[in-house]
TIRO-2110 file (N, C-alpha, C; in Angstrom, 1 decimal):
// TIRO-2110
89.7, 101.9, 83.8, N, 1, A
90.8, 101.0, 85.0, CA, 1, A
90.0, 100.5, 86.0, C, 1, A
90.3, 99.5, 86.0, N, 2, A
90.0, 98.5, 87.4, CA, 2, A
90.1, 99.0, 88.4, C, 2, A
88.7, 99.4, 89.3, N, 3, A
88.7, 100.0, 90.6, CA, 3, A
89.5, 99.2, 91.1, C, 3, A
89.8, 98.0, 91.4, N, 4, A
91.1, 98.0, 92.8, CA, 4, A
92.4, 98.6, 92.1, C, 4, A
92.5, 98.4, 90.6, N, 5, A
94.1, 99.2, 90.3, CA, 5, A
94.4, 100.6, 90.2, C, 5, A
93.2, 101.3, 90.1, N, 6, A
92.8, 102.2, 90.8, CA, 6, A
93.1, 103.1, 91.6, C, 6, A
92.3, 102.0, 93.0, N, 7, A
93.1, 102.4, 94.0, CA, 7, A
94.5, 102.3, 94.5, C, 7, A
95.0, 101.4, 94.4, N, 8, A
96.2, 100.9, 94.5, CA, 8, A
97.4, 102.0, 94.1, C, 8, A
97.1, 102.6, 92.5, N, 9, A
97.4, 104.0, 91.6, CA, 9, A
97.7, 105.1, 93.0, C, 9, A
96.0, 105.2, 93.8, N, 10, A
96.3, 106.7, 94.9, CA, 10, A
96.5, 106.3, 96.3, C, 10, A
97.5, 104.9, 96.9, N, 11, A
98.3, 104.7, 97.7, CA, 11, A
99.5, 104.5, 97.9, C, 11, A
99.7, 105.5, 98.9, N, 12, A
101.5, 105.4, 99.0, CA, 12, A
101.9, 104.1, 99.1, C, 12, A
103.3, 104.2, 99.0, N, 13, A
103.9, 102.4, 98.0, CA, 13, A
103.7, 102.0, 99.9, C, 13, A
104.2, 102.6, 100.9, N, 14, A
104.1, 101.7, 102.0, CA, 14, A
103.0, 101.6, 103.0, C, 14, A
102.2, 102.1, 101.8, N, 15, A
100.7, 101.2, 102.6, CA, 15, A
100.0, 100.1, 101.5, C, 15, A
100.7, 99.7, 100.0, N, 16, A
100.8, 99.2, 99.4, CA, 16, A
101.6, 97.6, 99.8, C, 16, A
102.7, 97.8, 100.3, N, 17, A
103.4, 97.0, 100.3, CA, 17, A
104.6, 96.8, 101.8, C, 17, A
103.8, 96.8, 102.7, N, 18, A
104.3, 96.9, 104.0, CA, 18, A
105.2, 96.2, 104.2, C, 18, A
106.6, 96.7, 105.1, N, 19, A
108.1, 95.8, 105.2, CA, 19, A
107.2, 94.2, 106.4, C, 19, A
106.0, 94.6, 106.6, N, 20, A
105.8, 93.3, 107.2, CA, 20, A
105.1, 91.7, 107.1, C, 20, A
105.1, 91.9, 105.3, N, 21, A
104.6, 91.1, 104.0, CA, 21, A
105.6, 90.5, 103.1, C, 21, A
106.8, 90.5, 104.1, N, 22, A
107.4, 89.1, 102.9, CA, 22, A
107.2, 88.3, 102.3, C, 22, A
107.5, 88.1, 101.3, N, 23, A
107.2, 87.5, 100.0, CA, 23, A
108.5, 85.9, 100.7, C, 23, A
107.9, 84.9, 100.7, N, 24, A
108.4, 83.3, 100.7, CA, 24, A
108.9, 82.9, 99.5, C, 24, A
110.1, 82.5, 99.6, N, 25, A
111.1, 82.3, 98.6, CA, 25, A
110.1, 81.1, 98.0, C, 25, A
109.9, 80.6, 96.5, N, 26, A
109.2, 79.7, 95.9, CA, 26, A
110.5, 78.6, 95.9, C, 26, A
109.7, 77.5, 96.7, N, 27, A
110.6, 75.5, 96.8, CA, 27, A
110.9, 75.3, 95.5, C, 27, A
112.6, 75.1, 95.6, N, 28, A
113.4, 74.8, 94.6, CA, 28, A
112.7, 72.8, 94.2, C, 28, A
113.4, 72.7, 93.6, N, 29, A
113.0, 71.2, 93.2, CA, 29, A
114.0, 70.1, 93.8, C, 29, A
113.3, 69.3, 94.3, N, 30, A
114.0, 68.6, 95.5, CA, 30, A
114.1, 68.5, 96.8, C, 30, A
113.0, 70.0, 97.6, N, 31, A
112.7, 70.0, 98.5, CA, 31, A
112.0, 69.8, 98.3, C, 31, A
111.5, 69.4, 100.2, N, 32, A
109.9, 69.4, 100.3, CA, 32, A
108.9, 69.9, 99.9, C, 32, A
108.0, 69.0, 99.7, N, 33, A
106.6, 69.8, 99.2, CA, 33, A
106.3, 70.6, 100.5, C, 33, A
106.1, 72.3, 100.8, N, 34, A
105.4, 72.8, 102.0, CA, 34, A
104.3, 71.8, 102.2, C, 34, A
103.7, 71.7, 103.6, N, 35, A
102.9, 70.4, 103.7, CA, 35, A
100.8, 71.9, 104.1, C, 35, A
100.3, 71.5, 103.9, N, 36, A
99.2, 72.0, 103.8, CA, 36, A
98.0, 71.3, 104.4, C, 36, A
96.3, 72.3, 104.8, N, 37, A
95.7, 71.8, 105.0, CA, 37, A
94.3, 72.5, 104.9, C, 37, A
93.6, 72.3, 103.8, N, 38, A
93.0, 73.1, 103.5, CA, 38, A
91.2, 72.7, 103.0, C, 38, A
90.1, 73.5, 102.6, N, 39, A
88.8, 72.8, 102.4, CA, 39, A
89.0, 73.4, 100.9, C, 39, A
88.2, 71.5, 100.2, N, 40, A
88.1, 72.2, 99.1, CA, 40, A
86.3, 72.8, 98.8, C, 40, A
86.4, 72.3, 97.5, N, 41, A
85.0, 72.8, 96.9, CA, 41, A
83.5, 72.0, 97.9, C, 41, A
84.1, 71.1, 98.8, N, 42, A
82.9, 71.0, 99.3, CA, 42, A
82.9, 70.7, 100.9, C, 42, A
84.2, 71.5, 101.2, N, 43, A
84.5, 71.4, 102.3, CA, 43, A
85.2, 70.9, 103.4, C, 43, A
85.0, 69.9, 102.7, N, 44, A
86.0, 68.5, 103.0, CA, 44, A
87.7, 69.1, 103.1, C, 44, A
88.3, 69.1, 104.5, N, 45, A
89.7, 69.1, 104.5, CA, 45, A
90.6, 68.2, 103.5, C, 45, A
91.2, 68.6, 103.1, N, 46, A
92.5, 68.4, 102.6, CA, 46, A
94.0, 68.8, 102.5, C, 46, A
94.8, 67.4, 103.0, N, 47, A
95.6, 67.5, 103.4, CA, 47, A
96.8, 66.7, 102.5, C, 47, A
98.2, 67.7, 102.3, N, 48, A
99.0, 67.3, 100.9, CA, 48, A
99.3, 66.0, 101.6, C, 48, A
99.3, 64.9, 102.4, N, 49, A
99.5, 63.7, 102.6, CA, 49, A
98.1, 62.9, 102.2, C, 49, A
97.6, 63.6, 101.7, N, 50, A
96.1, 62.5, 101.3, CA, 50, A
96.4, 61.9, 99.7, C, 50, A
97.6, 62.5, 99.1, N, 51, A
98.4, 62.5, 98.0, CA, 51, A
99.9, 61.5, 97.6, C, 51, A
99.9, 61.6, 99.1, N, 52, A
101.3, 60.4, 99.1, CA, 52, A
100.9, 59.4, 99.0, C, 52, A
102.1, 59.3, 97.8, N, 53, A
102.4, 57.8, 96.8, CA, 53, A
101.7, 57.9, 95.2, C, 53, A
101.6, 59.1, 95.4, N, 54, A
100.9, 59.8, 93.8, CA, 54, A
102.0, 61.1, 93.3, C, 54, A
102.0, 61.0, 92.0, N, 55, A
102.3, 61.9, 92.3, CA, 55, A
101.6, 63.2, 91.6, C, 55, A
101.6, 64.2, 92.3, N, 56, A
100.3, 66.1, 92.9, CA, 56, A
101.0, 67.0, 91.4, C, 56, A
100.0, 67.4, 91.0, N, 57, A
100.0, 68.4, 90.1, CA, 57, A
99.9, 69.6, 91.3, C, 57, A
99.9, 70.5, 91.7, N, 58, A
99.6, 71.6, 92.5, CA, 58, A
99.9, 72.5, 92.0, C, 58, A
98.5, 73.2, 91.3, N, 59, A
98.6, 74.8, 90.1, CA, 59, A
97.8, 75.7, 91.4, C, 59, A
98.7, 76.7, 91.4, N, 60, A
98.0, 78.1, 92.0, CA, 60, A
97.5, 78.6, 91.4, C, 60, A
96.3, 79.5, 91.5, N, 61, A
96.0, 80.5, 90.2, CA, 61, A
95.0, 81.5, 91.3, C, 61, A
94.9, 82.5, 90.6, N, 62, A
95.0, 84.2, 91.3, CA, 62, A
92.5, 83.8, 91.2, C, 62, A
92.0, 83.8, 90.5, N, 63, A
90.4, 84.0, 90.7, CA, 63, A
89.8, 83.1, 89.9, C, 63, A
89.1, 82.4, 90.6, N, 64, A
87.6, 81.7, 90.0, CA, 64, A
87.0, 82.6, 89.3, C, 64, A
86.6, 81.7, 87.7, N, 65, A
85.9, 82.4, 86.7, CA, 65, A
86.4, 83.6, 85.9, C, 65, A
88.1, 83.9, 86.1, N, 66, A
88.4, 84.9, 84.7, CA, 66, A
88.8, 84.0, 84.1, C, 66, A
89.0, 84.5, 82.2, N, 67, A
90.0, 84.1, 80.9, CA, 67, A
90.6, 83.3, 81.3, C, 67, A
91.7, 83.7, 81.6, N, 68, A
93.1, 83.0, 82.0, CA, 68, A
92.8, 81.5, 83.1, C, 68, A
92.3, 82.2, 84.4, N, 69, A
91.8, 81.1, 85.4, CA, 69, A
91.1, 79.6, 84.4, C, 69, A
89.8, 80.2, 84.2, N, 70, A
89.2, 78.9, 83.2, CA, 70, A
89.4, 78.7, 82.1, C, 70, A
90.9, 79.3, 81.6, N, 71, A
91.5, 78.2, 81.0, CA, 71, A
92.0, 77.6, 81.1, C, 71, A
93.2, 77.8, 82.2, N, 72, A
93.9, 76.7, 82.9, CA, 72, A
92.9, 75.6, 82.9, C, 72, A
92.0, 75.9, 84.0, N, 73, A
91.2, 74.7, 84.9, CA, 73, A
90.9, 73.8, 83.8, C, 73, A
90.2, 74.2, 82.9, N, 74, A
89.6, 73.2, 81.8, CA, 74, A
90.5, 73.0, 80.3, C, 74, A
91.8, 73.3, 80.7, N, 75, A
92.9, 72.0, 79.9, CA, 75, A
93.4, 71.1, 80.8, C, 75, A
93.2, 71.5, 82.2, N, 76, A
93.2, 70.7, 82.8, CA, 76, A
92.1, 69.6, 82.9, C, 76, A
91.0, 70.0, 82.7, N, 77, A
89.9, 68.8, 82.9, CA, 77, A
90.3, 68.4, 81.5, C, 77, A
90.3, 68.7, 80.4, N, 78, A
90.5, 67.8, 79.4, CA, 78, A
91.5, 67.2, 79.0, C, 78, A
92.7, 67.8, 79.9, N, 79, A
93.7, 66.4, 79.8, CA, 79, A
93.2, 65.5, 81.1, C, 79, A
92.8, 65.5, 81.9, N, 80, A
92.2, 65.3, 82.8, CA, 80, A
92.5, 63.3, 82.8, C, 80, A
92.3, 62.9, 81.8, N, 81, A
92.7, 61.3, 81.6, CA, 81, A
94.2, 61.0, 81.6, C, 81, A
94.8, 61.5, 80.9, N, 82, A
96.2, 61.7, 80.5, CA, 82, A
97.3, 61.5, 82.3, C, 82, A
96.6, 62.5, 82.9, N, 83, A
97.1, 62.9, 83.8, CA, 83, A
97.2, 61.6, 84.5, C, 83, A
96.0, 60.6, 84.5, N, 84, A
95.7, 59.6, 85.5, CA, 84, A
96.2, 59.4, 85.2, C, 84, A
96.8, 58.6, 83.7, N, 85, A
96.9, 57.5, 82.9, CA, 85, A
98.6, 57.8, 84.0, C, 85, A
99.0, 58.7, 83.7, N, 86, A
100.2, 59.1, 84.2, CA, 86, A
100.2, 59.0, 85.9, C, 86, A
99.3, 58.1, 86.5, N, 87, A
98.9, 58.3, 88.0, CA, 87, A
99.2, 59.7, 88.8, C, 87, A
98.6, 60.8, 87.6, N, 88, A
98.8, 62.4, 88.7, CA, 88, A
97.4, 62.8, 89.3, C, 88, A
97.4, 63.3, 90.3, N, 89, A
96.2, 64.3, 90.5, CA, 89, A
96.7, 65.6, 90.4, C, 89, A
95.4, 66.5, 89.9, N, 90, A
95.4, 67.7, 89.6, CA, 90, A
94.4, 68.7, 91.3, C, 90, A
94.9, 69.8, 91.5, N, 91, A
94.5, 70.3, 92.5, CA, 91, A
95.0, 71.2, 92.3, C, 91, A
94.0, 72.7, 92.2, N, 92, A
93.7, 74.4, 92.3, CA, 92, A
93.6, 74.7, 93.2, C, 92, A
94.5, 75.3, 93.9, N, 93, A
94.7, 76.4, 95.0, CA, 93, A
94.7, 78.1, 94.9, C, 93, A
93.9, 78.7, 95.3, N, 94, A
93.6, 79.9, 95.0, CA, 94, A
92.5, 80.8, 96.4, C, 94, A
93.0, 81.8, 96.5, N, 95, A
92.4, 82.5, 97.5, CA, 95, A
90.7, 82.9, 97.9, C, 95, A
90.2, 82.3, 96.6, N, 96, A
89.0, 82.0, 96.7, CA, 96, A
88.4, 81.3, 97.7, C, 96, A
86.9, 81.6, 97.9, N, 97, A
86.2, 80.7, 98.9, CA, 97, A
85.9, 79.3, 98.4, C, 97, A
85.8, 78.4, 99.0, N, 98, A
84.8, 76.8, 98.9, CA, 98, A
83.4, 76.8, 98.0, C, 98, A
82.7, 78.4, 98.5, N, 99, A
81.0, 78.0, 98.1, CA, 99, A
81.7, 79.0, 96.2, C, 99, A
82.6, 79.7, 96.3, N, 100, A
82.9, 80.4, 95.1, CA, 100, A
83.6, 79.3, 94.2, C, 100, A
84.9, 78.4, 94.8, N, 101, A
85.1, 77.0, 94.5, CA, 101, A
83.8, 76.0, 93.2, C, 101, A
83.4, 75.7, 94.5, N, 102, A
81.9, 75.1, 93.8, CA, 102, A
81.2, 75.4, 93.1, C, 102, A
81.1, 76.7, 92.5, N, 103, A
80.0, 77.1, 91.6, CA, 103, A
81.5, 77.2, 90.5, C, 103, A
82.6, 77.3, 90.2, N, 104, A
83.3, 77.3, 89.6, CA, 104, A
83.5, 76.2, 89.0, C, 104, A
83.9, 74.7, 89.6, N, 105, A
83.7, 73.6, 89.7, CA, 105, A
82.3, 73.1, 88.6, C, 105, A
81.1, 73.5, 89.2, N, 106, A
80.4, 72.8, 88.7, CA, 106, A
79.9, 73.6, 87.3, C, 106, A
80.4, 75.0, 86.9, N, 107, A
79.9, 75.3, 86.1, CA, 107, A
80.6, 74.7, 84.9, C, 107, A
81.9, 74.7, 85.3, N, 108, A
83.1, 74.0, 84.1, CA, 108, A
83.3, 72.5, 84.4, C, 108, A
82.6, 71.5, 84.8, N, 109, A
82.4, 70.3, 85.4, CA, 109, A
83.9, 69.8, 85.7, C, 109, A
84.4, 70.8, 86.7, N, 110, A
86.2, 70.3, 87.1, CA, 110, A
86.0, 68.8, 87.9, C, 110, A
87.0, 68.0, 87.1, N, 111, A
87.1, 66.6, 88.1, CA, 111, A
87.9, 66.6, 89.0, C, 111, A
88.6, 67.8, 89.6, N, 112, A
89.4, 67.7, 90.3, CA, 112, A
89.3, 68.6, 91.9, C, 112, A
89.8, 68.4, 92.6, N, 113, A
89.4, 69.5, 93.7, CA, 113, A
90.1, 70.6, 94.0, C, 113, A
89.3, 71.6, 94.4, N, 114, A
90.3, 73.5, 94.3, CA, 114, A
89.9, 73.5, 95.4, C, 114, A
90.9, 74.3, 96.1, N, 115, A
91.1, 74.5, 97.6, CA, 115, A
91.2, 75.7, 97.8, C, 115, A
90.4, 76.4, 99.6, N, 116, A
90.2, 77.1, 99.4, CA, 116, A
91.6, 77.6, 100.3, C, 116, A
91.7, 78.5, 100.2, N, 117, A
93.3, 79.9, 101.2, CA, 117, A
93.0, 80.8, 101.0, C, 117, A
91.7, 81.0, 102.1, N, 118, A
91.3, 82.4, 101.7, CA, 118, A
92.6, 83.4, 102.7, C, 118, A
93.5, 83.0, 103.5, N, 119, A
93.6, 83.4, 104.3, CA, 119, A
95.0, 83.7, 103.8, C, 119, A
95.4, 82.9, 102.6, N, 120, A
96.8, 83.2, 101.3, CA, 120, A
98.0, 82.9, 102.7, C, 120, A
97.6, 81.6, 103.4, N, 121, A
98.9, 81.1, 104.0, CA, 121, A
99.8, 80.1, 103.4, C, 121, A
98.7, 79.1, 103.0, N, 122, A
99.9, 77.9, 101.7, CA, 122, A
100.2, 78.3, 100.2, C, 122, A
99.7, 79.9, 99.6, N, 123, A
100.2, 80.3, 98.9, CA, 123, A
101.0, 81.3, 99.4, C, 123, A
100.9, 81.3, 100.3, N, 124, A
103.0, 82.3, 100.8, CA, 124, A
103.9, 81.4, 101.3, C, 124, A
103.1, 80.2, 101.6, N, 125, A
104.8, 78.8, 102.0, CA, 125, A
105.3, 78.7, 100.6, C, 125, A
104.4, 78.0, 99.9, N, 126, A
104.7, 77.9, 98.1, CA, 126, A
105.7, 79.5, 97.3, C, 126, A
105.9, 80.5, 98.1, N, 127, A
106.3, 81.7, 97.3, CA, 127, A
105.2, 82.5, 95.9, C, 127, A
103.9, 82.2, 96.3, N, 128, A
103.0, 82.9, 95.1, CA, 128, A
102.2, 83.9, 95.5, C, 128, A
102.3, 83.9, 96.6, N, 129, A
100.9, 85.0, 97.4, CA, 129, A
101.2, 86.5, 96.9, C, 129, A
100.4, 87.1, 95.9, N, 130, A
100.5, 88.3, 96.2, CA, 130, A
99.9, 89.7, 96.9, C, 130, A
100.0, 89.9, 98.3, N, 131, A
99.7, 90.4, 98.5, CA, 131, A
99.5, 92.1, 98.7, C, 131, A
98.5, 93.0, 98.3, N, 132, A
98.5, 94.1, 98.4, CA, 132, A
97.6, 95.0, 99.4, C, 132, A
97.4, 94.0, 100.4, N, 133, A
97.2, 94.8, 101.5, CA, 133, A
95.3, 95.0, 101.6, C, 133, A
95.0, 95.8, 99.8, N, 134, A
93.9, 95.9, 99.8, CA, 134, A
92.9, 94.5, 99.0, C, 134, A
93.8, 94.1, 98.2, N, 135, A
93.4, 92.8, 97.9, CA, 135, A
94.6, 91.5, 97.9, C, 135, A
94.5, 90.5, 97.9, N, 136, A
95.4, 89.3, 97.3, CA, 136, A
95.1, 88.2, 96.6, C, 136, A
96.3, 87.5, 95.8, N, 137, A
95.7, 86.4, 95.3, CA, 137, A
97.5, 85.6, 94.9, C, 137, A
96.8, 84.6, 95.0, N, 138, A
97.7, 83.5, 94.6, CA, 138, A
98.5, 84.0, 93.0, C, 138, A
99.9, 83.8, 92.7, N, 139, A
100.5, 84.1, 91.6, CA, 139, A
99.9, 82.6, 90.3, C, 139, A
99.9, 82.7, 89.6, N, 140, A
99.8, 81.6, 88.7, CA, 140, A
101.0, 80.8, 88.4, C, 140, A
101.3, 79.8, 89.3, N, 141, A
102.1, 79.0, 89.9, CA, 141, A
102.1, 77.2, 89.7, C, 141, A
102.4, 76.6, 89.2, N, 142, A
102.5, 75.2, 89.6, CA, 142, A
103.8, 74.4, 89.7, C, 142, A
103.3, 73.4, 90.4, N, 143, A
104.5, 72.6, 91.0, CA, 143, A
104.1, 71.7, 91.2, C, 143, A
105.3, 70.6, 90.7, N, 144, A
104.7, 69.3, 90.2, CA, 144, A
105.4, 68.2, 91.7, C, 144, A
104.9, 67.3, 92.8, N, 145, A
105.3, 66.6, 93.5, CA, 145, A
105.3, 65.6, 92.8, C, 145, A
106.6, 64.9, 93.4, N, 146, A
106.5, 63.2, 93.2, CA, 146, A
105.8, 62.1, 94.4, C, 146, A
105.6, 60.8, 94.6, N, 147, A
104.9, 60.4, 95.2, CA, 147, A
105.7, 60.2, 96.4, C, 147, A
106.8, 60.9, 97.0, N, 148, A
107.4, 60.7, 98.2, CA, 148, A
107.5, 62.4, 98.7, C, 148, A
106.6, 63.2, 98.4, N, 149, A
106.4, 64.7, 99.0, CA, 149, A
107.5, 65.3, 98.5, C, 149, A
108.4, 65.3, 97.8, N, 150, A
109.5, 66.4, 97.3, CA, 150, A
109.0, 66.9, 95.6, C, 150, A
109.1, 68.6, 95.6, N, 151, A
108.9, 69.1, 94.8, CA, 151, A
109.4, 68.4, 93.3, C, 151, A
109.1, 67.9, 92.7, N, 152, A
110.5, 67.8, 91.0, CA, 152, A
110.6, 68.5, 90.3, C, 152, A
109.3, 69.5, 89.7, N, 153, A
109.5, 71.2, 89.5, CA, 153, A
108.1, 71.5, 89.7, C, 153, A
109.5, 72.8, 89.9, N, 154, A
108.4, 74.2, 89.5, CA, 154, A
107.8, 75.7, 88.7, C, 154, A
107.0, 75.8, 88.4, N, 155, A
106.8, 76.5, 86.9, CA, 155, A
106.4, 78.0, 87.4, C, 155, A
106.9, 78.4, 86.9, N, 156, A
106.6, 80.0, 87.2, CA, 156, A
106.4, 81.3, 86.1, C, 156, A
106.3, 80.8, 84.7, N, 157, A
105.4, 81.7, 83.9, CA, 157, A
104.9, 79.6, 83.5, C, 157, A
103.6, 80.2, 82.8, N, 158, A
103.0, 79.4, 82.8, CA, 158, A
101.9, 80.2, 81.7, C, 158, A
101.8, 79.4, 80.3, N, 159, A
100.6, 79.5, 79.4, CA, 159, A
99.9, 78.7, 79.1, C, 159, A
98.5, 79.5, 80.1, N, 160, A
97.5, 78.9, 80.3, CA, 160, A
97.0, 78.1, 78.6, C, 160, A
97.5, 78.0, 77.8, N, 161, A
96.3, 77.1, 76.8, CA, 161, A
97.5, 76.0, 76.8, C, 161, A
98.5, 76.0, 77.2, N, 162, A
99.3, 74.8, 76.8, CA, 162, A
100.0, 74.2, 78.1, C, 162, A
100.0, 74.9, 79.2, N, 163, A
100.5, 74.2, 80.4, CA, 163, A
99.8, 72.8, 80.3, C, 163, A
98.6, 72.6, 80.9, N, 164, A
98.3, 71.2, 80.7, CA, 164, A
99.4, 69.9, 79.7, C, 164, A
99.6, 70.4, 78.3, N, 165, A
100.2, 69.7, 78.1, CA, 165, A
101.5, 69.4, 78.6, C, 165, A
101.7, 70.8, 78.8, N, 166, A
103.1, 70.9, 78.7, CA, 166, A
103.6, 70.0, 80.6, C, 166, A
102.6, 69.9, 81.6, N, 167, A
102.8, 69.2, 82.1, CA, 167, A
103.0, 67.6, 82.0, C, 167, A
102.2, 67.5, 81.2, N, 168, A
101.9, 65.9, 80.9, CA, 168, A
103.2, 65.3, 80.1, C, 168, A
104.3, 65.8, 79.1, N, 169, A
105.3, 66.1, 78.8, CA, 169, A
106.5, 65.8, 80.1, C, 169, A
106.2, 66.5, 81.0, N, 170, A
107.1, 67.0, 82.2, CA, 170, A
107.2, 65.3, 82.5, C, 170, A
105.2, 65.1, 83.0, N, 171, A
105.9, 63.9, 83.8, CA, 171, A
106.4, 62.4, 83.4, C, 171, A
106.0, 62.5, 81.7, N, 172, A
106.8, 61.7, 81.4, CA, 172, A
108.0, 61.2, 81.1, C, 172, A
108.7, 62.3, 81.4, N, 173, A
110.1, 62.3, 81.6, CA, 173, A
110.5, 62.6, 83.0, C, 173, A
109.9, 62.9, 83.9, N, 174, A
110.6, 63.0, 85.1, CA, 174, A
109.6, 61.1, 85.7, C, 174, A
108.6, 60.5, 85.5, N, 175, A
109.3, 59.1, 85.2, CA, 175, A
110.0, 58.1, 84.7, C, 175, A
110.8, 58.7, 83.5, N, 176, A
111.8, 57.4, 83.2, CA, 176, A
112.5, 57.4, 84.4, C, 176, A
113.0, 56.0, 84.0, N, 177, A
113.7, 56.3, 84.7, CA, 177, A
115.0, 56.0, 84.5, C, 177, A
116.1, 56.9, 85.8, N, 178, A
117.3, 57.5, 85.3, CA, 178, A
118.4, 56.4, 86.0, C, 178, A
END
């Protein structure tokens, strides 16, 4: 059993989930996307407004260099040209540091920014933060944000092997004239 999980089993519930750490609701399609300003893997501050006028695939993930997170990042990398052809940019967010993101992006040749939300504030605004006091992480949720900055679609259940292809298909549908 993982040491962190073992530690959680030994803590009383009042310590693990304190009342003051209420989880924000996951934003719904049609709502304005919650704003953010976070450093990327090079330390450059990136804001939601940087992608205004483009489709944005904003994906939250638990931890760099873990099997599921690596698979998800690499499928986005492999579908990068298809996503760009649809006018979409990809941005990953986790509570890992910029240095950790830099190593992860370099190791797997990721062509998109990874943003460091070390305090978990942006993850909380998007309803993805899981904070267990002794550790926190972003749940694996993805949001497609339209060029006007509104949420077009939210994904709360993600199959890391198929998710990028699902996003490509959904972007094609979302961009159809109505």
